[in-house]
N, C-alpha and C positions, 0 to 999 in steps of 0.2 A: 632330356627335357622331362620335368616331373608331370605326372598326370594331374588333371584338374580334380578337385574333390567331388565326390558324388553328392547329389542333392539329398536332403533329409529324406528318410524313408517315407514319412507321411506325405511328402510332396509327390514322390513317385507313385505311391499308392493311389492318390487322387487321380493321376493320369490314367492308371489302369481302370479305375471305376468308370471314368468317362469313356474310355475305349470300349469297355464292356457294354455300356448303355448304347453306344452307337452300333456295336455288333449285333446286339439283341434286336434293336429296331430294324436293322437291315434284314436279319434272318426272319423276323415276323412278317416282313413284307414279301417274301419270296413265294412264288407260285409253285405248284407241284412240278411243273415243267422245269422251272429254274433250279429246284432242289436236285434234279437229276441231270443237270448239265455237266459235261466234263470240265475238268480243271486242267491246268498246265501239267499236272503230275499224271503220268500214264496210269490208266485204270482207276482213277479217282474221280468221284463226282463231288458236287458242291456239298451234299449232305455228309460225305466222308470227311471233308476238310473242316466243316463246322463241328462235327462230333469230336474231332481231334482237338480242336481249340477248347471246346466246352469241357472235355474230359479233364484238361489241365486245371480249368477254373474250379470244377466241382471237386477234384482231388485236393486242391489247395484248401478249399473251404472245409472239407471234412477233416483234413489234417489239423487245421486250426481249431475246429470245433472239439476234436478229441484230444487236443493238446499233445499231439504226437510229435516227437523230436527225432 
Protein backbone atom coordinates (compact mmCIF):
# COMPACT_ATOMS: atom_id res chain seq x y z
CA UNK A 1 0.00 0.00 0.00
CA UNK A 2 1.57 3.33 -1.03
CA UNK A 3 1.98 6.06 1.55
CA UNK A 4 -0.15 9.18 1.31
CA UNK A 5 1.76 12.26 0.12
CA UNK A 6 2.92 14.66 2.79
CA UNK A 7 1.22 18.07 3.01
CA UNK A 8 3.07 21.03 1.59
CA UNK A 9 5.82 22.24 3.89
CA UNK A 10 4.22 25.66 4.39
CA UNK A 11 1.03 23.96 5.64
CA UNK A 12 2.98 21.91 8.18
CA UNK A 13 4.96 25.00 9.25
CA UNK A 14 1.75 26.86 10.07
CA UNK A 15 0.69 24.03 12.38
CA UNK A 16 4.01 24.29 14.22
CA UNK A 17 3.63 28.07 14.59
CA UNK A 18 0.19 27.53 16.09
CA UNK A 19 1.53 24.84 18.41
CA UNK A 20 4.34 27.18 19.53
CA UNK A 21 1.81 29.93 20.32
CA UNK A 22 -0.19 27.55 22.50
CA UNK A 23 2.92 26.24 24.23
CA UNK A 24 4.20 29.73 25.03
CA UNK A 25 0.79 30.77 26.36
CA UNK A 26 0.76 27.72 28.61
CA UNK A 27 4.30 28.30 29.86
CA UNK A 28 3.65 31.99 30.57
CA UNK A 29 0.76 31.00 32.83
CA UNK A 30 2.72 28.58 35.03
CA UNK A 31 3.36 29.45 38.65
CA UNK A 32 6.74 28.87 40.31
CA UNK A 33 5.30 25.79 41.97
CA UNK A 34 4.06 24.40 38.64
CA UNK A 35 7.46 24.96 37.01
CA UNK A 36 9.02 22.66 39.60
CA UNK A 37 6.42 19.88 39.46
CA UNK A 38 7.71 16.42 38.45
CA UNK A 39 6.87 14.96 35.05
CA UNK A 40 6.34 11.34 33.99
CA UNK A 41 10.08 11.15 33.26
CA UNK A 42 12.12 10.25 36.32
CA UNK A 43 14.14 13.14 37.76
CA UNK A 44 12.63 15.67 35.32
CA UNK A 45 10.62 18.74 36.25
CA UNK A 46 8.27 20.77 34.06
CA UNK A 47 11.02 23.36 33.53
CA UNK A 48 13.35 20.64 32.21
CA UNK A 49 10.77 19.45 29.68
CA UNK A 50 10.03 23.03 28.57
CA UNK A 51 13.72 23.80 28.12
CA UNK A 52 14.15 20.66 26.02
CA UNK A 53 11.32 21.67 23.67
CA UNK A 54 12.40 25.30 23.47
CA UNK A 55 16.01 24.30 22.79
CA UNK A 56 14.90 22.63 19.57
CA UNK A 57 12.90 25.70 18.54
CA UNK A 58 15.74 28.14 19.19
CA UNK A 59 18.28 25.84 17.57
CA UNK A 60 16.12 25.66 14.41
CA UNK A 61 15.70 29.45 14.34
CA UNK A 62 19.42 30.11 14.67
CA UNK A 63 20.27 27.53 12.00
CA UNK A 64 17.82 29.19 9.61
CA UNK A 65 19.09 32.66 10.52
CA UNK A 66 22.69 31.66 9.87
CA UNK A 67 21.80 29.71 6.68
CA UNK A 68 23.56 26.67 8.10
CA UNK A 69 23.15 23.44 6.16
